[in-house]
C-alpha positions as CSV (number, residue, x, y, z in Angstrom):
1,M,30.2,58.7,-32.8
2,S,28.9,56.5,-35.4
3,N,25.3,56.6,-36.5
4,P,23.5,53.8,-34.6
5,F,20.9,53.4,-37.3
6,S,23.3,53.1,-40.3
7,R,22.8,49.3,-40.5
8,N,19.1,49.6,-41.1
9,K,18.1,53.2,-41.8
10,L,14.6,54.0,-40.8
11,N,13.3,56.4,-43.5
12,I,10.4,58.0,-41.7
13,D,9.2,61.5,-42.5
14,T,7.3,62.5,-39.3
15,E,8.1,61.8,-35.7
16,V,5.0,62.4,-33.6
17,H,6.1,61.7,-30.0
18,C,9.4,62.5,-28.3
19,H,10.7,64.3,-25.2
20,I,13.8,66.1,-26.2
21,L,12.9,69.8,-25.9
22,P,15.6,71.5,-23.8
23,T,14.6,74.0,-21.0
24,I,15.8,77.6,-21.3
25,G,19.2,77.9,-19.5
26,C,19.6,74.2,-19.1
27,D,23.0,72.4,-19.1
28,P,24.5,72.9,-22.6
29,E,25.3,69.2,-22.7
30,F,21.5,68.4,-22.6
31,T,21.0,70.8,-25.6
32,N,23.9,69.1,-27.5
33,Q,22.3,65.7,-26.9
34,A,18.9,67.0,-28.1
35,L,20.6,68.3,-31.2
36,E,22.2,64.9,-31.7
37,V,18.8,63.3,-31.5
38,I,17.5,65.7,-34.2
39,K,20.5,64.8,-36.4
40,Y,19.6,61.1,-36.0
41,F,16.1,61.8,-37.2
42,Q,17.5,63.7,-40.1
43,N,19.6,60.6,-40.9
44,Y,16.3,58.7,-40.9
45,D,15.1,61.2,-43.6
46,V,12.6,62.6,-41.2
47,N,11.5,66.1,-42.3
48,T,9.3,66.9,-39.3
49,V,9.7,66.2,-35.6
50,Y,6.9,66.9,-33.1
51,V,8.3,67.4,-29.5
52,T,5.7,66.6,-26.9
53,P,6.6,68.0,-23.5
54,H,4.5,66.9,-20.5
55,V,1.8,69.2,-19.2
56,R,0.5,68.2,-15.7
57,L,0.0,69.7,-12.3
58,T,3.3,68.3,-11.0
59,R,5.1,70.2,-13.7
60,P,3.9,73.8,-13.3
61,S,6.8,75.2,-15.2
62,N,5.5,73.6,-18.4
63,T,3.0,76.3,-19.4
64,H,1.7,77.0,-22.9
65,Q,3.9,80.1,-23.1
66,S,7.1,78.5,-21.7
67,I,6.8,75.6,-24.0
68,L,6.5,77.8,-27.1
69,E,9.4,80.0,-25.9
70,R,11.6,76.9,-25.4
71,A,10.6,75.6,-28.9
72,D,11.5,78.9,-30.5
73,V,15.0,78.8,-28.9
74,F,15.5,75.2,-30.0
75,K,14.3,75.9,-33.5
76,K,17.0,78.6,-33.9
77,Q,19.6,76.2,-32.6
78,I,18.5,73.6,-35.1
79,V,18.9,76.2,-37.9
80,E,22.2,77.4,-36.6
81,N,23.5,73.8,-36.7
82,K,22.3,73.4,-40.3
83,I,20.0,70.5,-39.5
84,K,17.3,70.1,-42.1
85,V,14.4,69.1,-39.9
86,T,11.3,71.1,-39.1
87,L,10.5,71.2,-35.4
88,E,6.9,71.3,-34.3
89,V,5.6,71.5,-30.7
90,V,2.5,70.0,-29.2
91,A,1.9,69.0,-25.5
92,E,1.3,65.6,-23.9
93,Y,-1.6,66.4,-21.5
94,Y,-1.8,64.2,-18.4
95,L,-5.3,63.5,-17.3
96,D,-5.2,64.9,-13.8
97,E,-7.4,67.3,-11.8
98,G,-6.0,70.3,-13.8
99,L,-6.8,69.1,-17.3
100,S,-10.5,70.1,-17.2
101,D,-9.6,73.7,-16.4
102,L,-7.0,73.8,-19.2
103,I,-9.6,72.6,-21.7
104,D,-12.0,75.3,-20.5
105,N,-9.5,78.2,-20.4
106,E,-6.7,77.6,-22.8
107,K,-6.1,76.8,-26.4
108,L,-4.3,73.5,-26.2
109,L,-1.1,72.8,-28.1
110,T,-2.2,70.3,-30.8
111,Y,-1.2,68.5,-34.0
112,P,-2.9,69.6,-37.2
113,E,-6.7,69.4,-37.3
114,S,-6.9,69.8,-33.4
115,H,-5.6,66.3,-32.6
116,V,-4.5,66.4,-29.0
117,L,-2.2,64.0,-27.2
118,I,-3.5,62.6,-23.9
119,E,-1.6,60.6,-21.3
120,L,-3.7,58.5,-18.9
121,P,-2.6,57.4,-15.4
122,L,-0.6,54.2,-15.5
123,R,-2.4,52.0,-13.0
124,N,-5.9,53.2,-12.3
125,K,-8.6,54.3,-14.7
126,P,-9.5,57.9,-13.8
127,D,-13.2,58.3,-12.8
128,N,-13.5,61.3,-15.1
129,L,-12.1,59.7,-18.2
130,D,-15.4,59.7,-20.2
131,D,-16.2,63.2,-19.1
132,I,-12.8,64.5,-20.2
133,I,-13.1,62.8,-23.6
134,K,-16.6,64.2,-24.1
135,K,-15.4,67.7,-23.1
136,L,-12.5,67.5,-25.5
137,C,-14.7,66.5,-28.4
138,A,-17.3,69.1,-27.5
139,K,-14.5,71.8,-27.8
140,G,-13.5,70.4,-31.2
141,Y,-10.5,68.5,-30.2
142,K,-9.7,65.0,-31.4
143,P,-8.1,62.9,-28.6
144,I,-5.1,60.7,-29.2
145,I,-4.4,58.2,-26.4
146,A,-0.7,57.9,-25.9
147,H,1.0,54.6,-25.3
148,P,-1.9,52.4,-24.2
149,E,0.5,49.5,-23.9
150,L,1.8,51.0,-20.7
151,H,-1.6,51.2,-18.9
152,H,-2.5,48.1,-16.8
153,Y,-6.3,48.7,-16.8
154,L,-6.5,49.6,-20.5
155,R,-4.1,47.4,-22.6
156,Y,-6.3,44.2,-22.3
157,D,-9.7,45.8,-21.8
158,W,-11.0,45.5,-25.3
159,K,-14.4,46.9,-24.4
160,M,-12.8,50.1,-23.0
161,I,-10.6,50.4,-26.2
162,A,-13.7,50.0,-28.4
163,D,-15.6,52.5,-26.4
164,L,-12.8,55.1,-26.6
165,K,-12.5,54.5,-30.4
166,G,-16.3,54.9,-30.6
167,Q,-15.9,58.3,-29.1
168,G,-13.4,59.3,-31.7
169,C,-10.1,58.6,-29.9
170,L,-7.0,57.5,-31.8
171,F,-4.3,55.3,-30.2
172,Q,-0.5,55.8,-30.5
173,L,2.3,53.3,-30.1
174,N,5.6,54.2,-28.6
175,L,8.4,52.2,-30.1
176,I,10.6,52.6,-27.0
177,D,7.9,50.5,-25.1
178,M,8.0,47.8,-27.8
179,A,11.8,47.8,-27.5
180,G,11.5,46.5,-23.9
181,Y,12.5,49.7,-22.0
182,F,9.7,49.3,-19.6
183,G,9.7,45.5,-19.3
184,E,8.6,42.3,-21.1
185,D,4.9,42.7,-20.0
186,V,4.7,46.0,-21.9
187,V,6.4,44.4,-25.0
188,V,3.8,41.6,-25.0
189,A,0.9,44.1,-24.6
190,A,2.2,46.2,-27.5
191,E,2.5,43.1,-29.7
192,N,-1.1,42.1,-28.8
193,L,-2.4,45.6,-29.5
194,L,-0.7,45.6,-32.8
195,R,-2.1,42.3,-33.8
196,A,-5.6,43.6,-32.8
197,K,-5.1,46.6,-35.2
198,T,-5.5,49.0,-32.2
199,Y,-3.0,51.6,-33.1
200,D,-3.5,54.5,-35.4
201,L,-0.2,56.3,-35.0
202,M,3.4,55.4,-34.1
203,G,6.2,57.5,-32.5
204,T,9.4,56.7,-30.8
205,G,8.5,58.1,-27.4
206,A,12.3,58.7,-27.0
207,H,13.8,60.9,-24.3
208,S,17.4,60.4,-25.3
209,R,19.9,59.1,-27.9
210,E,20.4,56.0,-25.8
211,Q,16.7,55.1,-26.2
212,L,17.0,55.6,-29.9
213,R,19.8,53.1,-29.9
214,L,17.7,50.6,-28.1
215,I,14.9,51.0,-30.7
216,D,17.4,50.3,-33.4
217,E,18.8,47.2,-31.7
218,Q,15.6,45.7,-30.5
219,I,13.1,46.6,-33.3
220,L,14.9,47.7,-36.5
221,Q,17.1,44.7,-36.5
222,N,14.2,42.3,-35.8
223,K,12.6,41.0,-38.9
224,D,9.5,39.7,-37.0
225,Y,8.9,43.2,-35.6
226,I,9.3,44.8,-39.0
227,T,6.8,42.4,-40.4
228,L,4.3,43.1,-37.6
229,L,4.7,46.9,-38.0
230,R,4.3,46.7,-41.7
231,N,0.9,45.1,-41.3
232,E,-0.4,48.1,-39.3
233,N,-2.2,50.9,-41.1
234,F,-0.7,53.9,-39.3
235,K,-2.2,57.3,-40.1
236,N,0.8,59.5,-39.4
237,K,0.4,60.7,-43.0
238,M,-2.2,63.2,-41.8
239,F,0.6,65.0,-39.9
240,S,3.1,64.8,-42.7
241,K,3.7,67.1,-45.7
242,E,5.2,64.3,-47.8
243,E,5.0,60.5,-47.7
244,S,3.3,58.8,-44.8
245,F,5.2,57.8,-41.7
246,M,7.8,55.0,-42.5
247,S,6.4,54.7,-46.0
248,K,9.9,54.8,-47.6
249,F,11.2,52.2,-45.2
250,W,8.3,49.8,-45.9
251,K,9.2,49.9,-49.6
252,K,12.7,48.6,-49.0
């Protein structure tokens, strides 16, 4: 299979949000597809990939221990396949009734400097949002709000966005959303949030090689989107050992 990004290679050095971590004992085909995705990132010149499995009450099998065990297995498979990418693992924590207990009783799986990825409910603002953000900050965590473009109550509420930023939250764009995977209304929201300088971080949000192809087709081949993304001051550099996220690409 040809590399879908060869026409416009995206030279990024750190991917901060994707869902490609195989489960232990899963169908070998899924593992092979996950390895293909890692190879695609290598072709981007990515040196670090953060996988971000969901942690929520409806996925009780995704515990701290099970996620780390799965990551260890996948890291070995990456080495065995001679892929020169470093795999890191964090969790994407869904704000449900169980998150408060996790904050109290577990060490969360975070990016460097205790940055933690938080997923909000899609349609309704949770009543305990402010309390959870305060609790995270009190515990020394630095919240990152994942894909605000998806959230109906958040993406055009500039006061809520300002309030969350005032509490120390960062905001992270998923390129798969901007590529139209979840509909035109999400694309428009992402564009507006970009123009408003809302985002601090950018990841693909990809679950599969097919979604990476869509990102290539809809974003990396679109000069207007490239210009829009270039104008954003992303801070992925703080998670990178080398140049900042997409920095080589922007120089081209």
